[in-house]
C-alpha positions as CSV (number, residue, x, y, z in Angstrom):
1,M,0.0,0.0,0.0
2,N,1.5,3.4,-1.0
3,L,1.6,6.3,1.4
4,S,-1.4,8.0,0.0
5,K,-3.7,5.0,0.4
6,R,-2.3,4.2,3.9
7,T,-3.0,7.8,5.0
8,S,-6.5,7.6,3.7
9,T,-7.2,4.4,5.4
10,Q,-5.9,5.7,8.7
11,W,-8.1,8.7,8.4
12,T,-11.2,6.5,7.8
13,R,-10.6,4.0,10.5
14,I,-9.8,6.6,13.3
15,D,-12.5,8.9,12.2
16,E,-15.0,6.0,12.6
17,R,-13.7,5.2,16.1
18,L,-13.7,8.8,17.2
19,A,-17.2,9.3,15.9
20,R,-18.5,6.2,17.8
21,F,-17.2,7.5,21.1
22,S,-18.5,11.0,20.6
23,A,-22.0,9.4,19.8
24,A,-21.9,7.1,22.8
25,W,-21.1,10.0,25.2
26,A,-23.6,12.5,23.9
27,L,-26.1,10.7,21.7
28,A,-24.8,12.8,18.8
29,G,-21.7,12.6,16.6
30,G,-18.9,15.0,16.1
31,L,-15.8,16.4,17.7
32,S,-13.4,19.1,16.9
33,L,-9.7,18.2,16.3
34,A,-7.0,20.7,16.9
35,M,-6.0,20.2,13.2
36,D,-8.4,19.1,10.4
37,A,-6.3,17.9,7.5
38,R,-9.4,17.5,5.3
39,S,-10.2,21.2,5.4
40,A,-6.6,22.3,5.3
41,P,-4.4,19.4,4.4
42,P,-0.8,19.5,5.5
43,G,1.8,17.1,4.1
44,E,1.2,13.4,4.3
45,A,3.6,13.0,7.2
46,E,1.8,15.6,9.2
47,V,-1.5,13.9,8.4
48,I,-0.2,10.7,9.9
49,A,1.2,12.4,12.9
50,V,-2.2,14.2,13.7
51,K,-4.1,10.9,13.3
52,D,-1.7,9.0,15.6
53,H,-2.2,11.8,18.1
54,A,-6.0,11.3,18.0
55,E,-5.5,7.5,18.2
56,R,-3.5,7.9,21.4
57,A,-6.2,10.2,22.8
58,L,-8.9,7.6,21.9
59,E,-6.9,4.9,23.6
60,R,-6.8,6.9,26.8
61,M,-10.6,7.6,26.5
62,Q,-11.3,3.9,26.1
63,H,-9.1,3.1,29.1
64,G,-11.0,5.6,31.2
65,D,-14.4,4.1,30.2
66,A,-13.1,0.6,31.0
67,L,-11.9,1.7,34.5
68,L,-15.3,3.4,35.0
69,K,-17.1,0.2,34.3
70,L,-14.9,-1.3,37.0
71,E,-16.0,1.5,39.4
72,D,-12.5,2.7,39.5
73,L,-13.4,6.4,39.5
74,H,-10.0,7.8,40.4
75,G,-8.3,5.7,37.7
76,A,-10.9,6.8,35.2
77,C,-10.4,10.4,36.0
78,K,-6.7,10.1,35.5
79,A,-7.2,8.4,32.1
80,Y,-9.6,11.2,31.1
81,R,-7.0,13.9,32.1
82,E,-4.4,12.2,30.1
83,C,-6.7,12.1,27.1
84,I,-7.4,15.9,27.5
85,E,-3.6,16.5,27.7
86,I,-3.1,14.7,24.3
87,L,-6.1,16.2,22.5
88,Q,-7.3,19.4,24.2
89,S,-9.8,20.3,21.6
90,W,-11.9,17.2,22.3
91,W,-14.9,17.9,24.3
92,V,-15.9,14.3,25.1
93,P,-13.2,13.4,27.7
94,R,-13.8,16.8,29.3
95,L,-17.5,15.8,29.9
96,A,-16.5,12.4,31.1
97,L,-14.1,13.9,33.6
98,V,-16.8,16.2,35.0
99,S,-19.2,13.2,35.2
100,C,-16.8,11.0,37.3
101,G,-14.8,13.9,39.0
102,R,-17.8,15.1,40.9
103,F,-17.7,11.9,42.9
104,T,-14.0,11.8,43.6
105,G,-13.5,15.2,45.2
106,A,-12.0,16.8,42.2
107,D,-11.4,20.5,42.3
108,S,-14.7,22.3,41.4
109,G,-12.8,24.9,39.5
110,E,-11.2,22.4,37.3
111,L,-14.6,20.7,36.7
112,L,-16.3,24.0,35.9
113,E,-13.5,24.8,33.3
114,H,-14.1,21.4,31.6
115,A,-17.9,21.7,31.7
116,T,-17.8,25.2,30.3
117,F,-15.6,24.0,27.5
118,A,-17.9,21.1,26.6
119,V,-21.1,23.2,26.6
120,K,-19.5,25.8,24.4
121,A,-18.2,23.2,22.0
122,R,-21.5,21.4,21.7
123,P,-24.4,23.6,22.9
124,E,-26.9,21.6,20.9
125,I,-26.4,18.5,23.0
126,P,-28.6,18.3,26.2
127,M,-26.0,16.3,28.1
128,T,-23.4,19.1,28.0
129,H,-26.0,21.4,29.6
130,L,-26.9,18.9,32.3
131,Q,-23.3,18.3,33.3
132,Y,-22.6,22.1,33.3
133,A,-25.6,22.6,35.5
134,L,-24.6,19.9,38.0
135,V,-21.2,21.6,38.5
136,L,-22.9,25.1,38.8
137,D,-25.3,23.6,41.4
138,D,-22.3,22.1,43.3
139,V,-20.6,25.5,43.5
140,G,-23.8,27.2,44.7
141,R,-24.7,28.9,41.4
142,H,-28.3,27.8,41.6
143,A,-29.9,30.4,39.3
144,D,-27.3,29.6,36.6
145,A,-27.9,25.9,37.1
146,I,-31.7,26.3,36.6
147,T,-30.9,28.1,33.2
148,E,-28.8,25.2,32.1
149,Y,-31.3,22.5,33.2
150,Q,-34.0,24.4,31.4
151,E,-31.9,24.6,28.3
152,A,-31.3,20.8,28.4
153,L,-35.1,20.4,28.6
154,R,-35.6,22.9,25.7
155,L,-33.4,20.7,23.6
156,N,-35.0,17.5,24.7
157,P,-38.4,17.9,26.6
158,Q,-38.2,14.1,27.4
159,F,-34.9,14.5,29.2
160,F,-36.1,13.1,32.5
161,E,-32.8,13.6,34.4
162,A,-33.0,17.3,33.9
163,H,-36.6,17.2,35.2
164,Y,-35.4,15.3,38.3
165,R,-32.6,17.7,39.1
166,L,-34.9,20.7,38.7
167,G,-37.3,19.0,41.0
168,V,-34.6,18.4,43.6
169,L,-33.4,21.9,43.3
170,Y,-36.8,23.6,43.5
171,S,-37.7,21.4,46.5
172,R,-34.5,22.4,48.3
173,D,-35.4,26.0,47.6
174,G,-39.0,25.6,48.9
175,K,-40.7,26.0,45.5
176,A,-43.0,23.0,46.0
177,T,-45.3,23.7,43.0
178,L,-42.3,23.8,40.6
179,A,-40.8,20.8,42.3
180,R,-43.8,18.8,41.9
181,R,-44.3,19.5,38.3
182,H,-40.8,18.4,37.5
183,L,-40.9,15.3,39.7
184,E,-44.2,14.2,38.2
185,A,-42.6,14.5,34.8
186,V,-39.8,12.2,36.0
187,L,-42.4,9.6,37.0
188,D,-44.2,9.9,33.7
189,A,-40.9,8.8,32.1
190,Q,-39.7,6.5,34.9
191,P,-42.4,5.3,37.1
192,A,-40.0,3.2,39.1
193,H,-37.8,6.3,40.0
194,V,-37.7,5.7,43.8
195,V,-36.1,9.0,44.9
196,A,-38.5,11.2,42.7
197,R,-41.5,9.3,44.1
198,G,-40.3,9.5,47.7
199,L,-39.5,13.3,47.4
200,L,-43.0,13.8,45.9
201,A,-44.5,12.0,48.9
202,E,-42.6,14.4,51.3
203,L,-43.8,17.5,49.3
204,F,-47.5,16.3,49.5
205,E,-47.2,15.5,53.2
206,A,-45.7,18.9,53.9
207,E,-48.6,20.5,52.2
208,G,-51.1,18.4,54.1
209,D,-52.2,16.3,51.2
210,I,-52.0,13.1,53.1
211,S,-53.9,11.1,50.5
212,A,-51.5,11.9,47.6
213,A,-48.5,11.3,49.9
214,R,-49.9,8.0,50.9
215,R,-50.5,7.0,47.3
216,H,-46.9,7.5,46.4
217,L,-45.5,5.7,49.5
218,E,-47.9,2.8,48.9
219,A,-46.5,2.6,45.3
220,L,-43.0,2.7,46.7
221,A,-43.8,-0.2,49.1
222,E,-45.1,-2.3,46.2
223,S,-42.3,-1.7,43.7
224,S,-39.2,-0.4,45.5
225,R,-35.9,-2.3,45.1
226,F,-35.7,-1.8,48.9
227,P,-39.0,-3.2,50.1
228,M,-38.1,-3.4,53.8
229,Q,-37.1,0.4,54.0
230,A,-40.1,1.4,51.8
231,L,-42.5,-0.6,53.9
232,A,-41.0,0.9,57.2
233,R,-41.4,4.4,55.7
234,L,-45.0,3.8,54.9
235,I,-45.7,2.6,58.4
236,A,-44.1,5.5,60.0
237,F,-45.9,7.9,57.7
238,L,-49.3,6.3,58.7
239,E,-48.6,6.4,62.4
240,R,-47.5,10.0,62.5
241,N,-50.6,11.2,60.5
242,G,-53.1,9.6,62.8
243,L,-53.7,6.5,60.7
244,K,-52.5,3.9,63.2
245,K,-55.3,1.5,62.5
246,D,-54.2,1.3,58.8
247,A,-50.6,0.8,59.9
248,V,-51.3,-2.2,62.2
249,P,-51.6,-4.9,59.5
250,L,-48.5,-3.5,57.6
251,R,-46.5,-3.7,60.9
252,V,-47.5,-7.3,61.3
253,R,-46.5,-7.9,57.7
254,Y,-43.2,-6.1,58.3
255,V,-42.4,-8.3,61.5
256,R,-43.3,-11.4,59.6
257,L,-41.1,-10.7,56.6
258,Y,-38.1,-8.9,58.1
259,R,-37.7,-10.0,61.8
């Protein structure tokens, strides 16, 4: 194979692998390389060098993803940082670093820098806005976080994770009506979402809507992956709201099953 054909083949193979990883991370294709030899082709040697550079970055990205599957968050973050050092113009490892770095005690300033880069690079992708909003929320910029969550929903109205985060944020800020609206949207998409249903129950109970709160807690007791905790929660709710008679058979059931 001559140099021109080899160069073309390398372009095709590596482009395909990079595109697959971009799509997997953000449900959309595309990334920006520091140099694009197709739009401004350098000499063939330079083309090969650029593609080898991208290949090394992709290898680090793959390694990070493999470590993430093994729940080695610190190792994954290290691999993503190495990927960024190799190919600084690629937004995907930056978003990956934000996603895992929030759980490893990474510096919030570093994560904010990477999240900002990703959302500017691909503002049309809901996930970039979600991750940016999470970091903004972490650093106390709640109003900016709300804006980004809302932008993610504008781009994808069915993005239930953005609904959930808004529900949590509004609940924390005492905006019960807004919180309920978003949490109910979560349950429309994910009826088995335990945390959203539990938070809705708390909101209804705080507002005195005992019937609605009970309905959600009963649903939790029937479908939760943690039935013992869900049943205990329902019993405690009934007893503190003057429904001890209804709690009696549930307490008998609890003792029979879990003691």
